[in-house]
VOVO-369165 format. One record per residue: x, y, z of N, C-alpha, C in turn; residue number from 0. Coordinates in nm, 4 decimals. Layout:
REM residues N
ATOM      n.c1      n.c2      n.c3     ca.c1     ca.c2     ca.c3      c.c1      c.c2      c.c3  seq
ATOM         X         Y         Z         X         Y         Z         X         Y         Z  NUM
...
REM end
This chain:
REM residues 86
ATOM      n.c1      n.c2      n.c3     ca.c1     ca.c2     ca.c3      c.c1      c.c2      c.c3  seq
ATOM   -0.0283   -0.7984   -2.7711    0.0213   -0.8273   -2.6381   -0.0907   -0.8010   -2.5383    0
ATOM   -0.1223   -0.8983   -2.4547   -0.2308   -0.8814   -2.3584   -0.1776   -0.8257   -2.2272    1
ATOM   -0.2669   -0.7593   -2.1569   -0.2313   -0.6968   -2.0296   -0.2577   -0.7939   -1.9155    2
ATOM   -0.1580   -0.8177   -1.8327   -0.1745   -0.9020   -1.7150   -0.2060   -0.8113   -1.5960    3
ATOM   -0.3195   -0.8356   -1.5324   -0.3623   -0.7541   -1.4195   -0.2703   -0.7769   -1.3008    4
ATOM   -0.2284   -0.6677   -1.2380   -0.1422   -0.6778   -1.1208   -0.2261   -0.6806   -0.9939    5
ATOM   -0.1645   -0.7251   -0.8850   -0.2304   -0.7249   -0.7546   -0.2736   -0.5830   -0.7199    6
ATOM   -0.1861   -0.4868   -0.7424   -0.2180   -0.3474   -0.7102   -0.3395   -0.3011   -0.7895    7
ATOM   -0.3425   -0.3304   -0.9169   -0.4549   -0.2908   -1.0020   -0.5852   -0.3542   -0.9535    8
ATOM   -0.5819   -0.4841   -0.9235   -0.7015   -0.5537   -0.8757   -0.7519   -0.4933   -0.7452    9
ATOM   -0.6597   -0.4653   -0.6554   -0.6996   -0.4126   -0.5248   -0.7536   -0.2704   -0.5343   10
ATOM   -0.6953   -0.1887   -0.6187   -0.7486   -0.0535   -0.6398   -0.8903   -0.0637   -0.6957   11
ATOM   -0.9101   -0.1490   -0.7949   -1.0430   -0.1654   -0.8551   -1.1448   -0.2155   -0.7530   12
ATOM   -1.1070   -0.3159   -0.6738   -1.1983   -0.3714   -0.5733   -1.2401   -0.2658   -0.4719   13
ATOM   -1.1430   -0.1924   -0.4187   -1.1747   -0.0919   -0.3172   -1.2482    0.0279   -0.3769   14
ATOM   -1.2190    0.0619   -0.5000   -1.2927    0.1708   -0.5656   -1.4404    0.1336   -0.5781   15
ATOM   -1.4686    0.0064   -0.6080   -1.6084   -0.0393   -0.6143   -1.6737   -0.0311   -0.4768   16
ATOM   -1.6030   -0.0748   -0.3731   -1.6567   -0.0702   -0.2367   -1.6940    0.0727   -0.1983   17
ATOM   -1.6081    0.1668   -0.2337   -1.6289    0.3075   -0.1963   -1.7064    0.3865   -0.3023   18
ATOM   -1.7460    0.3165   -0.4100   -1.8221    0.3788   -0.5192   -1.7499    0.5010   -0.5776   19
ATOM   -1.6241    0.4804   -0.6103   -1.5418    0.5865   -0.6681   -1.5171    0.5584   -0.8159   20
ATOM   -1.5277    0.6609   -0.8960   -1.5039    0.6470   -1.0399   -1.3543    0.6571   -1.0703   21
ATOM   -1.3179    0.6181   -1.1898   -1.1779    0.6314   -1.2320   -1.1358    0.7776   -1.2335   22
ATOM   -1.2285    0.8662   -1.2718   -1.1957    1.0089   -1.2711   -1.1691    1.0583   -1.1295   23
ATOM   -1.2455    1.0106   -1.0322   -1.2219    1.0490   -0.8931   -1.0864    0.9975   -0.8454   24
ATOM   -1.0512    0.8768   -0.8852   -0.9210    0.8215   -0.8480   -0.8090    0.9020   -0.9128   25
ATOM   -0.8268    0.9380   -1.0382   -0.7261    1.0191   -1.1076   -0.7105    1.1540   -1.0389   26
ATOM   -0.8220    1.2192   -1.0076   -0.8169    1.3493   -0.9400   -0.7442    1.3394   -0.8064   27
ATOM   -0.7726    1.2338   -0.7313   -0.7112    1.2170   -0.5990   -0.5601    1.1991   -0.6075   28
ATOM   -0.5133    1.1442   -0.7177   -0.3695    1.1227   -0.7340   -0.3017    1.2392   -0.8041   29
ATOM   -0.3817    1.3367   -0.8479   -0.3249    1.4523   -0.9168   -0.2879    1.4238   -1.0612   30
ATOM   -0.3514    1.3222   -1.1180   -0.3220    1.2817   -1.2555   -0.4388    1.3133   -1.3469   31
ATOM   -0.4097    1.3254   -1.4751   -0.5180    1.3326   -1.5729   -0.5756    1.1921   -1.5871   32
ATOM   -0.6930    1.1827   -1.6461   -0.7542    1.0515   -1.6676   -0.6623    0.9623   -1.7511   33
ATOM   -0.5963    1.0198   -1.8511   -0.5059    0.9427   -1.9375   -0.3834    0.8934   -1.8601   34
ATOM   -0.3240    0.9820   -1.7794   -0.2070    0.9426   -1.6994   -0.2443    0.8310   -1.6020   35
ATOM   -0.3613    0.8433   -1.5419   -0.4077    0.7403   -1.4485   -0.4278    0.6071   -1.5224   36
ATOM   -0.4907    0.6125   -1.6398   -0.5140    0.4911   -1.7186   -0.3820    0.4241   -1.7573   37
ATOM   -0.2818    0.5035   -1.7935   -0.1505    0.4477   -1.8280   -0.0873    0.3770   -1.7086   38
ATOM   -0.1025    0.4337   -1.5917   -0.0470    0.3707   -1.4715   -0.1231    0.2429   -1.4378   39
ATOM   -0.2554    0.2482   -1.4469   -0.3362    0.1291   -1.4182   -0.3045    0.0170   -1.5164   40
ATOM   -0.2723    0.0527   -1.6393   -0.2407   -0.0478   -1.7413   -0.0982   -0.1005   -1.7275   41
ATOM   -0.0216   -0.0435   -1.6349    0.1151   -0.0885   -1.6139    0.2155   -0.0301   -1.7112   42
ATOM    0.1736    0.0680   -1.7908    0.2658    0.1298   -1.8863    0.3668    0.2197   -1.8161   43
ATOM    0.3231    0.2817   -1.7079    0.4075    0.3693   -1.6261    0.3800    0.3316   -1.4809   44
ATOM    0.4821    0.3148   -1.3988    0.4553    0.2789   -1.2588    0.3988    0.3976   -1.1798   45
ATOM    0.3120    0.3658   -1.0829    0.2660    0.4677   -0.9893    0.3855    0.5121   -0.9062   46
ATOM    0.3895    0.6399   -0.8708    0.4932    0.6867   -0.7783    0.4509    0.6509   -0.6366   47
ATOM    0.5446    0.6581   -0.5436    0.5130    0.6308   -0.4029    0.4058    0.7274   -0.3532   48
ATOM    0.4151    0.8534   -0.3931    0.3161    0.9525   -0.3514    0.1773    0.9225   -0.4048   49
ATOM    0.1696    0.8750   -0.5286    0.0396    0.8409   -0.5879   -0.0228    0.7218   -0.5164   50
ATOM    0.0575    0.6209   -0.4864    0.0063    0.5045   -0.4131   -0.0395    0.5472   -0.2737   51
ATOM    0.0354    0.6347   -0.2092   -0.0027    0.6835   -0.0764   -0.1364    0.7574   -0.0826   52
ATOM   -0.1541    0.8436   -0.1820   -0.2807    0.9179   -0.1948   -0.3970    0.8231   -0.2240   53
ATOM   -0.3742    0.7213   -0.3061   -0.4789    0.6225   -0.3327   -0.5144    0.5453   -0.2061   54
ATOM   -0.4142    0.5056   -0.1303   -0.4394    0.4318   -0.0064   -0.5236    0.5150    0.0898   55
ATOM   -0.4923    0.6421    0.1024   -0.5709    0.7298    0.1902   -0.7147    0.7418    0.1410   56
ATOM   -0.7325    0.7637    0.0120   -0.8662    0.7766   -0.0450   -0.9461    0.6478   -0.0268   57
ATOM   -0.8807    0.5351   -0.0465   -0.9468    0.4048   -0.0393   -0.9515    0.3487    0.1028   58
ATOM   -0.8998    0.4251    0.1983   -0.9017    0.3886    0.3413   -0.8371    0.2527    0.3660   59
ATOM   -0.7209    0.2379    0.3090   -0.6447    0.1151    0.3261   -0.4988    0.1526    0.3445   60
ATOM   -0.4124    0.0535    0.3405   -0.2691    0.0799    0.3566   -0.1963    0.0646    0.2235   61
ATOM   -0.0827    0.1300    0.2157    0.0045    0.1129    0.0996    0.0448   -0.0340    0.0897   62
ATOM    0.0730   -0.0968    0.2032    0.1119   -0.2384    0.2025    0.0048   -0.3255    0.1379   63
ATOM   -0.1225   -0.2975    0.1665   -0.2296   -0.3758    0.1047   -0.2321   -0.3535   -0.0467   64
ATOM   -0.2264   -0.2279   -0.0886   -0.2303   -0.2001   -0.2327   -0.1131   -0.2636   -0.3063   65
ATOM    0.0023   -0.2714   -0.2409    0.1217   -0.3273   -0.3041    0.1297   -0.4795   -0.2934   66
ATOM    0.0325   -0.5413   -0.2249    0.0311   -0.6867   -0.2140    0.1177   -0.7424   -0.1029   67
ATOM    0.1567   -0.6584   -0.0070    0.2437   -0.7039    0.1018    0.1669   -0.7514    0.2243   68
ATOM    0.0345   -0.7341    0.2248   -0.0505   -0.7850    0.3320   -0.1852   -0.8227    0.2715   69
ATOM   -0.2555   -0.9122    0.3381   -0.3869   -0.9539    0.2906   -0.4997   -0.8742    0.3542   70
ATOM   -0.4687   -0.7918    0.4551   -0.5704   -0.7180    0.5299   -0.5953   -0.5807    0.4673   71
ATOM   -0.7124   -0.5619    0.4037   -0.7399   -0.4323    0.3412   -0.7803   -0.3239    0.4401   72
ATOM   -0.8149   -0.3616    0.5609   -0.8668   -0.2663    0.6586   -0.7730   -0.2547    0.7777   73
ATOM   -0.6686   -0.1752    0.7666   -0.5771   -0.1584    0.8790   -0.6517   -0.1035    1.0004   74
ATOM   -0.6038   -0.1381    1.1166   -0.6691   -0.1010    1.2422   -0.6910    0.0492    1.2519   75
ATOM   -0.5972    0.1294    1.2054   -0.6077    0.2741    1.2205   -0.6816    0.3439    1.1067   76
ATOM   -0.7366    0.2678    1.0114   -0.8098    0.3292    0.9002   -0.9589    0.3021    0.9165   77
ATOM   -1.0440    0.4033    0.8940   -1.1886    0.3803    0.9025   -1.2333    0.2856    0.7922   78
ATOM   -1.3263    0.1961    0.8255   -1.3758    0.1006    0.7273   -1.4871    0.1612    0.6446   79
ATOM   -1.5062    0.1050    0.5280   -1.6162    0.1470    0.4417   -1.7477    0.1056    0.5053   80
ATOM   -1.8523    0.1809    0.4782   -1.9837    0.1464    0.5296   -2.0230    0.0079    0.4829   81
ATOM   -2.0812   -0.0702    0.5733   -2.1295   -0.2022    0.5375   -2.0247   -0.3111    0.5401   82
ATOM   -1.9008   -0.2780    0.5746   -1.7955   -0.3787    0.5819   -1.7925   -0.4336    0.7231   83
ATOM   -1.8078   -0.5635    0.7355   -1.8084   -0.6266    0.8680   -1.6687   -0.6296    0.9261   84
ATOM   -1.6596   -0.6108    1.0552   -1.5292   -0.6165    1.1241   -1.4908   -0.7596    1.1505   85
REM end
């Protein structure tokens, strides 16, 4: 059975690259072990609302963006990553 990448997974990966964050850093920020984080990223277990909120804060974006409810990764009230044009 192949894994279908979700919008949330793609957006977390994209923003983690922008901010140069490792998977271990993302796991630490969510309070998960590396294995628990990997299971959530693979869609085996859903992220909790609190985990998505912590990821959004770390990635300087909104929960709505991570969940695919908006196309704007840089909400007005969140600082942008270095080198990102306004």
